[in-house]
N, C-alpha and C positions, 0 to 999 in steps of 0.2 A: 503492501500499498505505501502511494508516495499523492502527499498532498503542495501542489503546486501551488504560484500566481505566476511565474514566468512559464511558458509554455513550450518552452524549449526543451526543459528538464523532462517532458515525459511524451513528445513526440513518437520517440518509440517504446511505447507502455503496450501492452497485451491488450487491452482494455482500459478506454477513458471515460471517465464518467465525469460529467457537467451540475454540479449540483448547485443550481439558483432559488433561495428563501429555504434552505433546511429541505429542501425533497431533491430525488436524481428528474434533470430537466431530459437531460441530453445521454448516452452509452454507446459505445462504438469502438474502433478503432482509429487514430488517429486519421487515416485516408474516408473511411466512410464517413467521420462528424465535417472531415471538411470538404466534400466534395456537397455537403451541404449548402455551402456557400451563403450566399445575404437569409439563405430559411432557418441558419444554427447556428446557436449564439457563438459555441465552441468557434465555428470558421471566421464570424464576427470578432470576437477577439482574438484568433492569430493575426488578423489584418490589421484591428487598432496597436498590440503588440512591433509589427512591419513595421508599424507605419511610425511608429513610437521612436524606434532602435536607428530607422535611417535619419530622421528628425536629429534625431542626437548627432550622429553621424556627423551628418551636414552641418551641424554648428561645431563642430570641435574639427570638421576641415576648416572652414573660414575663423575659427581662431588660431590655428598654429598660421594662417597663411597670413595673419597680420605682419 
């Protein structure tokens, strides 16, 4: 059992359960849940973390270029 907020930690897990407000909201493999796209909570969370990471990397590049 692994509980994680950083979703890259659980990408290779055999089974992922998305808990929302104390209940299991989605369950499946990373690929199954990610394939739901905009209809899935897990897929939306992955996209949000990817965007946040890209933004942080871009900001770091801009800071180091100064």
